[in-house]
N, C-alpha and C positions, 0 to 999 in steps of 0.2 A: 151637295151635302148640306142638310139642314142644321140649325144651331144646336139642337138637342144631341144629335149624333156626334158633333164636334166636341161638345162638353164631355160626353162619355169617353171618347178616345183620350182626351187630355187627362181625365181623372184616372184612367187605367195607367197611363204613363207615369203620373205622379205617384200612384200607389206602388208601382213596380220599382221606381227609383228609391222610394222610401224603404222598401223591403231590402233592396241591394245595399243601401248605405247602412242600415241597421245590422245586416249580416257582416259587413266589412268591419264595423266597430267591434262587434262581438268576437270576431276571429282574429283581430289584429294583435300581433305579438311584437312589441317594440324591442329593439336591440339595445340593451343597456350597456354602458361602458363599464369595464371592470378595472378601471385605472386605480381606484382606491383599494382594491382587494389584492393584497400582496401574497396571498397563498395559492392563487390559481395559475401556477406555471403551466406552460405547455410542455408536456412530457414527451421526450423523444427517446424511445428505447432502441438500442441497437445491440451491441455485443454485451448482453447482461451477464454479470458475474455474481456468483454466490460466495459465501464466506470461505469455503474450502478452496476457491479459485484465487483468492486475494490474500488471505491470512495463511501463509505457508512457512514451513521451516526454511532457514537459509543455509544451514549446514548440519552435518552429523559428525560427532566426535566418538571415536572408539578408544577405550582405555584398556590395555591388557599387557601383563608381564612388564610393567614399568615403561611401556611405550604408548605412544598416542598416534592415532591416524585420523584423517579427516577427509570428508568429501562434501562438495556442493553440487554434485551432479544432479540436475533436475529429474532425470529418469529414476535414479535410485531413491531420491526423496519422494517422488510420486508413488513408487512401489511401497515404500515404508508407510506413507500416509494411508494408502488404500488398505494396508494390513491393520494398522491400529485403529482405523475408523470403524472396523468391524468387531472390535472387542466390546464386551459388556463390562462397564465399570460400576462397581457397587461400593457402598460404605466410604464415600469421599469425605475426608476429614483432615484437619490440620495436625501436623506432627511438630510438637514444640522442639525448637532447635536445642534447648538445654538438655533434652533427653538423648541427644546424639553422643554425648561424652567424647566429642572430638571437634576439631575445627569445621565450621560450615563448609569451607572451601575443599577440605579433604573429603567430605561426604559427597559433594557435587561431582568431583573428578575422580572418584574412587576406581581403583583397578577392577577390571571385569565388568565394565558398564558401558552403556550407550547413552550419549547426550544428544537429544534432538533439539537444536537451538533455533529460536525465533529472533527477529530483528528487535523487538521491544516487547514489553509485557502485554499479554493477550488476556482479556477478561474471560473467565470460564463461563460467564453467563452468555457470552457470544459463541465461544468455541464448542460449547456443548451441542450446538447444532451440527458439528462435525463428528463429535464423539457420541457413543451410545452410553449415556449415563442413566442407569435405571432408577437411581434414588429420586424420591419425590421432592425432597428438599436438598439443595446443593448449597454449601456455604459460598459466600461471595469472596472471590480472590482473583488475582491475576498471576500469570506465570510467563517466563520467557524460555523455558526448556522443559522437556519431558525426559525423564531418566528411567531406564530399565537396568537393574543390577542382577548379574548372573547369580550371585550368592544368595539373593533373596527369593529365588524361585524354588518353592518347595510346597508339598501338600497339594490340595485341590485349587487353592487360590493364592495369588502372590501379589505383592505391592508394586504399583507403578507410581512414580513420584512426579508431581508438578512443582517446579521450583521457580521462585522469583529471586534471581541472583542479587539484584540491588537491594531488595527489601529483606533478604535473608529469611524468606518464608518457605516452608515445605508443606505440601499437601499430598495425600496419597489416595489412590483408589485401588480396589482389589479387582484382579482380572484372572480368568481361568489360567491355571499354570501351564497347561498343555499349549495354549496359544502362545504364551511367552517363551516356552522352550523352542517351539517351531520358529518363532521370530528370531531368537538368538542364533539358531542354527542357520537361518537364511541370511542374516545380515552381519552378525558379529563374528561367527566362525570364518576364518580366512580373510578377515578385513585387512590384516597386515600385508597380505599379498596383493590386494586390489587397490589400496589407497596409499597416497604418499605419507611418509612419517612426519609428524609434527613434534616440536620441542616445546616444553612448558616454560613460561617465564613469569615469575612472581613480580607483579607490578607494585603492589603494596600489600598490607596485611589482610586485605579483603578481596583481592582480585588476582587471578592467574589467567594469562592469555596463552594461546597456542598458535604457533607459527610454523611454516614448513621448514624442515631441516635443510633441504636442498633447494637449488634454484628451480623455478617453475616456468614451464612453457605454456603460453596462452596465445590464442589466435587474435591477431589484430584484424578488425572487421570494418568494412565500408558498405554503407547502404544508400540506395535511393530512398526517398521519403514520399509518403502520400499526405495530403493536407485534409484536415477536417473541414466540413462546410461551415463557414462563419455564419451564414444566414440561419442555419439550423440552430447553432448555439445561441445566437441572438434571440431567436424565437423561443428557445427553451428558458432563457434566463430572465427575459422581460415578459411580465404577465399580459401585457397588451402591446405587441410590437408596433402597431400603427402609430403609437405616440412617441416612438423612439426616433431621435434625431441622430444623424451621422455627420461627423466632422473630421476632416483630415488633420493629422498631426505630423510632426517631423519624421517619425519612423513607422507610421502606421495609420490607424484610424481610432476614433472614439465614438461610442454609442451611448446615449443617455436619454432617459425619460423625465429628467428633471430631479430624480431622486437617486436612482442607481446609475452606475457608470461601468461600462465595459471597454477596456482598452486593448487594441490589437497591436502587438509589437511584431512587425513584419521582419525585422532584422533577426530576431531570435525565435520566431514562430511561437510566441507566447500570448496567452489570453489572461488578462487580469480583470476580475469583476469585483465590485464592492457595493454594498448597500449600507450607507452610513446610518440609516434609521434602525439598523439591527445591532448597533454597537453594544448595548447593554446585554450582558450574558445571563442565561439561565444555565446552571450547572447540571447537565445530564450525567448519569452514571457512565463509566467508561464503555460498558457494553452497548448501551443505547447510542452513545456518541459514535462509536465505530460502525455500528450497523446502519445508522442513518447516513453516514458518510459514504458507505458503499452504495446504498440505495440512491443517494443523490446523484452520483455519477452514472448509475444505471439509467436514471430518468432524464438526465441532462446531457444528451449527445454521446453517452457511453464512454468506454475506455479507449476506443480507437486502436489500442494496442493491448493485446491480452497478456502482455509481459509485465504489467504493473503489479507490485506487491505492497502490502502494508509494511511501513517502515518505522513510523514513530507516531506517538499520541501523547498529548498533554491535556489531562482533564481540566486542570486549572485554566489553561488558555483556551479550552474547547477547540483544540487544533489537532488535525490529523494529516499525516503526510503519507502518500503512496509513492513508491520509487520504481523506476524502470529497471528490470533485471534482464540480462542477456546471457544465455548459457550458464545460468547459476550465479553470475557475478553482478553486483549492483553497479549501476551507471551513475556518473556524476557530471555536473556542468555548473560552472560558477554563476551562470545567468538563470538557472532553474529549469533548463530544457529537459530534465529527466525526472521531474517531480510533479505530482498533483497534490496541491495543498488546499485544505479547507479550514476556515475558522467560522465557528457557528455563533449566531447571535441569539437574541431573546426568543424569536419565533422561527427563524429560518436562517439561511446562510448569510453570513456577514461578508466574508471574503473568500474568493475562489480563484486560484491561479493554476494554470495548466498549460502544457504544450498543445498546439493544434496540429501536430503531425504524428505519423506513425512510421515505423521502420517497414518499408514495403518489400524490398528485395535486396539481398546481399550481392555484391559484385565479386564473383568467384576469383577474378584475376587479381583483386586487391587483397585477398585473404592471405595473410602471412603469419608465421609463428614468431613470437617475440619471447625472449628469455628474460625473466625478471629475477632479481637477486633473491637469495634465500631469506627466510624470515629472520635468521640470526643476524645477517647483515643489516636488515631493516631496523632491528632492535638496537644494534650498535649505533646506527645513524641517528636514531631518535635520542639516544642517551647522550650523544656528543653535542647536541644543539642546546646552547644556553637559553634560547628563547622558547623551549618546549619543556613544560612541566611533566616529566616522564611518569611520575607517580599518579598523575591525573588521567593518563591514557586509559580509555575504557574498552577499546577494540582496535584491532589491526586487521586489515583485509585487503585482498586484491580486488580491484574494481576496474571499470572502464571509464576513461575520461572521454566524454563525447564532445567532438568539435565539428563544426560545419564548414563546408567549402563548396566551390562550384566546379563542375567539370568543363570540358572544352565546349560543350553546347549550352553552358550557363544553367545547367540543371543542378539543383541543390543536392549535395551529398552530406552524410554525416559519417565521421570516422570514430570508431571505438578503439581507443588506445589503452592497452593493459597498463595499469599503474597501481602502485602501492598507496594505500590510504590509512590514516589513523583517525580515531574518533575521541573527542573530549566533549562530554555532555551530549547534545543532539547535533553537534557540528562535526563534519568530516573535513579533513585536510589532506592534501597531497604530501606524502613523505618527502622531505627535501633531499636532494642529491648533494653531491660535493659542492656544486656551484649554487646551492640554494634551491628552494622550491616555492610553489604557490602556497602562501600561508593564509589565503582568504578562506573563510568558513563556507563549507558546502552543506547546507542543511539537509 
């Protein structure tokens, strides 16, 4: 090979190398770290819920001929929801209480009416996604019960009332009267023969509660549980999981990226997540707060159990609580094993606490019926306790006390024990028996 031919070959190689390197530089896409961007969570969608799945009535009260009847049956509540979600509401407006010419409490519990009750005030700005409100502009308000009155059904259109019991506010929307007559025929007529009778108890000048006249039989239940994938939740809550460190602690594990902290409590199957950088709050409207709370759970490992319902919201605290319901009854646990709680910060979630298990399958052999004392006995019990301010009681309800245990194969079980509860503010307490009861607050 002569010298000139060798130079030509070397030149071709150098030119080819240059072209390859130039192409590599032009097409190179570096992988930037997202550690400083707190908004890019990894979304993990599973059992997505919409407003009508989570914001649901907890009970239905029927008032007629001086008697009161109530049901918490999920089947009947779902049938009722399906019916009123198909109505067209028009002319939604406030009704001044002073125009009633009677006590607010008498209007709410009037003879010949149905009360559809919710756990807490629901923003109409959110619930109008469930209802068909045709008005272009709807006033801003919240309500905790929808009321249909037999005597107000007349003409072509009749009033349906949205009431906030604590705020003593009343709004009405007009609905086709035929729809309302059919509704009352389906649900109100014969309610006395289908549902247990309740007795009215005046707690104070502004509140009347209703409790069953007779003892109540409720199933005691026991379930195997399924666990949520902790890795999925870690990936969902930390925007760059590769920077997350894991450390063992006495009863579980901790995960941190130096800013956020997720704690796994293996004793009570709970997850606690906190982002201190979000402590300063921006005050969203109640409708926006509740909607983004539902969306957050949808996007961050899901509900795991489709039996969670909206239970409580504090706009001032930017706090929302969802509670486990089983067969229409709320479930409680002093460690928080039946609640999903969120507190929102200035841009995103500040605090997130939830169980990481779901009720998988009930043990048929462990299902038994327990008889709870009548509501009248419960009222007398509460009145007899010096450490309970009876006039401050805001609700009395049957619920399930959730306890965990191990079977003979060391598999975790949870037992749902029927129990009477009462509420003061946003805290629930077990009604004490003759030997005393658990007076710790169950939020």
